[in-house]
Structures are given as C-alpha cells and as structure tokens.
C-alpha positions in Angstrom: -0.6 -25.6 10.7 2.4 -23.4 11.6 2.8 -21.8 14.9 1.9 -18.2 15.6 4.7 -15.7 15.0 5.4 -13.6 18.1 6.0 -10.5 16.1 2.5 -10.8 14.6 1.1 -11.4 18.1 2.7 -8.2 19.2 1.3 -6.3 16.1 -2.2 -7.5 16.8 -1.9 -6.7 20.5 -1.2 -3.1 19.7 -4.8 -2.5 18.6 -8.1 -2.1 20.6 -9.9 -5.4 21.5 -12.5 -5.0 18.7 -9.8 -4.5 16.1 -7.8 -7.4 17.5 -10.8 -9.6 17.0 -11.0 -8.7 13.3 -7.3 -9.2 12.8 -7.4 -12.6 14.4 -10.4 -13.5 12.1 -8.3 -12.6 9.1 -5.3 -14.5 10.4 -7.3 -17.6 11.0 -9.1 -17.5 7.6 -5.8 -17.2 5.8 -4.1 -19.9 7.9 -6.9 -22.4 7.3 -6.7 -21.7 3.5 -2.9 -21.9 3.6 -1.9 -24.3 6.5 1.6 -24.7 5.2 2.4 -21.0 4.9 4.8 -19.3 7.2 3.8 -16.2 9.2 5.9 -13.2 9.8 6.0 -9.4 9.7 6.9 -8.1 6.2 6.9 -4.4 5.2 5.8 -3.7 8.8 2.5 -5.7 8.6 1.4 -9.3 9.1 2.5 -11.5 6.1 2.0 -15.1 5.0 4.7 -16.7 2.8 4.6 -19.8 0.7 7.1 -20.1 -2.1 7.3 -16.3 -1.8 5.0 -13.7 -0.4 1.4 -14.9 -0.4 -0.8 -12.3 1.2 -0.6 -9.4 3.7 -3.1 -7.7 5.9 -3.2 -4.7 8.3 -5.4 -2.5 10.4 -6.0 1.1 9.6 -8.3 3.8 11.0 -11.5 2.6 9.4 -10.7 -0.6 7.7 -8.7 -3.8 7.4 -6.4 -3.8 4.4 -5.8 -7.0 2.5 -2.9 -7.3 0.0 -2.9 -10.4 -2.2 -1.0 -8.7 -5.1 -2.7 -7.2 -8.2 -3.1 -10.6 -9.9 -4.7 -12.0 -6.8 -7.4 -9.3 -7.0 -8.0 -9.2 -10.8 -9.4 -12.8 -10.7 -12.0 -11.7 -8.1 -12.9 -8.3 -9.5 -16.7 -8.8 -9.5 -16.8 -10.2 -6.0 -14.7 -7.3 -4.7 -16.6 -4.6 -6.6 -18.4 -3.4 -3.4 -15.1 -2.6 -1.7 -12.7 0.3 -2.0 -9.1 -0.5 -3.0 -6.1 0.3 -5.0 -3.8 -1.6 -7.3 -2.8 -4.7 -5.3 -5.0 -3.9 -2.2 -8.6 -3.9 -1.0 -10.2 -2.3 2.0 -12.7 -4.1 4.3 -14.5 -1.5 6.4 -15.1 -2.0 10.1 -18.8 -1.5 9.8 -19.3 -4.6 7.6 -18.6 -8.3 8.3 -15.3 -9.4 7.0 -15.8 -11.6 3.8 -13.7 -14.4 5.3 -14.8 -17.0 2.7 -13.6 -14.6 -0.1 -10.4 -14.0 1.8 -9.8 -17.8 1.9 -10.6 -18.2 -1.9 -8.2 -15.4 -2.8 -5.5 -16.9 -0.6 -5.9 -20.4 -2.2 -5.7 -18.7 -5.6 -2.4 -17.0 -4.6 -1.1 -20.4 -3.5 -1.8 -21.8 -7.0 0.0 -18.8 -8.5 3.1 -19.2 -6.4 3.2 -22.9 -7.0 2.9 -22.5 -10.7 5.6 -19.9 -10.6 7.9 -22.3 -8.7 7.2 -25.1 -11.1 7.9 -22.9 -14.1 11.2 -21.9 -12.6 12.1 -25.6 -11.9 11.5 -26.5 -15.6 13.7 -23.9 -17.0 16.9 -25.4 -18.4 18.7 -22.2 -19.3 18.8 -19.0 -17.4 16.7 -16.1 -18.8 16.9 -12.4 -18.2 15.0 -11.4 -15.1 11.9 -9.4 -16.1 11.8 -5.8 -15.1 9.8 -5.2 -11.9 6.5 -3.3 -12.3 6.2 0.2 -10.8 4.3 -1.1 -7.8 6.9 -3.9 -7.3 9.7 -1.4 -7.4 8.1 0.7 -4.7 7.5 -2.4 -2.6 11.1 -3.4 -3.0 12.3 0.1 -2.1 10.2 0.0 1.2 11.4 -3.5 2.0 15.0 -2.3 2.1 14.2 0.4 4.7 14.5 0.1 8.4 11.4 -1.9 9.5 10.0 1.0 11.7 10.5 3.5 8.9 9.1 1.1 6.4 5.9 0.8 8.4 5.4 4.5 8.4 6.1 4.7 4.6 3.7 1.8 3.9 1.0 3.6 5.9 1.4 6.8 3.9 1.5 4.8 0.7 -1.8 3.1 1.4 -3.5 6.4 2.5 -2.6 8.1 -0.8 -3.3 5.1 -3.0 -6.6 4.5 -1.2 -7.8 8.0 -1.9 -8.6 7.4 -5.6 -8.3 4.5 -8.1 -6.7 6.8 -10.6 -3.6 7.4 -8.4 -0.5 5.4 -9.5 2.9 4.9 -7.9 6.5 4.6 -9.1 10.0 5.3 -8.0 11.0 8.8 -9.0 14.1 10.7 -7.9 15.1 7.5 -6.1 12.0 7.6 -3.8 8.4 6.4 -3.8 6.2 8.9 -5.7 2.5 9.2 -6.6 0.9 10.5 -9.8 -2.4 10.9 -11.6 -3.0 8.2 -14.2 -6.1 9.6 -15.8 -6.6 11.7 -18.9 -5.1 15.2 -18.8 -4.6 18.1 -21.2 -1.3 18.0 -23.0 1.5 19.6 -20.9 5.3 20.0 -20.8 6.7 17.0 -18.8 9.1 19.4 -17.1 6.1 21.0 -15.4 5.4 17.8 -13.4 1.6 18.5 -13.7 0.7 14.8 -13.2 2.9 14.4 -10.1 0.9 14.5 -6.9 3.6 13.9 -4.3 7.1 12.5 -3.9 8.6 11.1 -0.7 12.0 12.4 0.6 13.6 9.9 2.9 17.1 11.4 3.1 18.7 10.3 6.3 15.5 8.9 7.6 13.5 12.1 7.3 9.9 11.4 6.4 8.9 14.3 4.1 6.2 14.3 1.5 6.8 16.9 -1.3 3.9 18.1 -3.4 5.5 19.6 -6.6 2.5 21.7 -7.3 1.1 22.0 -3.8 0.8 25.8 -4.0 -2.4 25.4 -6.0 -4.2 23.6 -3.1 -6.1 25.6 -0.6 -3.9 25.4 2.5 -6.1 27.1 5.1 -5.2 24.5 7.7 -1.5 25.1 7.4 -0.9 21.4 6.7 1.3 22.1 3.7 4.5 23.9 4.6 7.0 26.1 2.7 6.7 29.1 0.3 8.8 27.9 -2.6 8.7 30.0 -5.8 8.4 26.9 -8.0 5.1 26.0 -6.3 6.3 23.2 -4.1 4.8 22.5 -0.7 5.9 19.9 1.9 4.6 17.9 4.8 6.9 16.3 7.4 5.8 13.3 9.5 7.5 12.5 12.8 6.3 8.9 13.2 3.4 6.5 12.6 1.2 8.2 15.2 1.8 11.5 13.5 0.8 10.0 10.1 -2.4 8.5 11.5 -3.4 11.8 13.2 -3.0 13.6 9.8 -4.6 10.9 7.7 -7.9 12.8 7.1 -6.1 16.0 6.2 -3.7 14.2 3.9 -6.6 12.6 2.0 -8.4 15.9 1.8 -5.3 17.6 0.3 -4.9 14.8 -2.3 -8.6 14.9 -3.2 -8.4 18.7 -3.7 -5.3 18.3 -5.9 -7.2 15.8 -8.0 -10.2 18.1 -8.3 -7.9 20.7 -9.9 -6.5 18.5 -12.6 -6.8 19.9 -16.1 -8.7 17.2 -18.0 
C-alpha cells in the first residue's frame, strides 16, 4: 500500500474527532480496495488516482460525500437507492454506519473502468478526435484550473446546490459553473433564462452566485442581495466558513426557486 499523503492528513485533522474517524474509515476502505492507488488532494478534497482519477471523498455538515464519477454510481444504482446524491456523487449521512463494503466494491469497479480505458488507449493505432467533455466534466475541469483554496470553496457550493434536488443539472455558462432545472417546464423564450437557477461569477477571485430570476424568491432573510430591474439577485461568499454558515439558507432558496417552476 502507498503511504499516507500529508495533505490528506491535514485535511482530515481539520475536522472534529468523530468526523475524523469516519474519514479515516473511508480512506482505509478505499486503500484496501485499491492498494496501488496514489493518494492526494484533488479539487480541494481527498482523492485516489490510478490511471487517472479513481474516487474522491469529503466531509460536509451532515454527511460524507463520495465521488466515484457517474458511471461508478450507475452500476450500483439499486444498492445506493437509500442514499441522497447527485450526478456523480452520493451522500452517506452521519447518523448511519458507512457502507464500507459498498465503497470498496465501487472502488474496485472504478479500477476496472480505468484499466479498461488505459488498455483501449494502448491498442489504438491511429489518433482519434478527443470526445467532447460532458457538462459535469467541463465544470470539474474548470474548478481544477482554479487556485486550490478557491476551488475548495467552489466545489462546496457546487455540492450544496446539486445535492438539493436530483433534477438540478450543471454546465459551463458565461464562462463559469452554472446550475439549471432539468425537469419538464412550460415552453418559454430561452432569452428569459427561466430554467437557470444560479450562475457563479468568479471574476478576479470574487465568489458571487447570481440568481437570474432570484427576485421571485421570498427574501425575508435578506440572503439575496441587489435590486436589479431584470430580476437578478446575488449572494457573495467570503470564504469556505462563510459558505458552510449559509448552507441551510442557500438550500432553502434553491428549494423555493424549484417550487415556483412553471411545469
């Protein structure tokens, strides 16, 4: 087995003892399933790599997030049906035992996927056009290019929004990560941006979340800022602690926005 990565040690040490224990359990289960994998911090969270990214995991307010890529979850859809999640991720709540055997199975499946992908590349005799990245992969690539500390904040906001509802999708829009409603809606003019929930604005490191139609959401708490005539409202986050302190309110705003969708 490979040695512990000091950056991952520092990540885990930043949480309370009970959360550290859960993170170490995840770490050990993955390492036993993938003894040859390398450990590092990727996208601001613990990551295992073997012929490319294998799996990621992270701690949040009420759960441990596990990220084995969409294809890594699809094959275990039934076994994961009791857990919340989004495309490419699943949430293991703190009040339930971690399904470590399932984590190991998914990790081994991801190893097979990566090895198969590597073998396929080796057998290619002529170069082929690189396939276009999926929307999720484009967002991940965008975050990966950011400063690590900023990337950690953006990834946390990303998971909060995606974890609010399974019908929330993501993509790069206006050169930044954005989130939109993927479900059925009444026909509308695309210029009205009625399906767009929120778009990030990361100009010069500023962490702003813009809600194109935020004016329709009840804003009694003052969480949403601005009084733009076009209906936009914004939220500015200072850092990771600020995001975590506003997680519940952010989820509530997104849930209210979804409840107002014209279906």
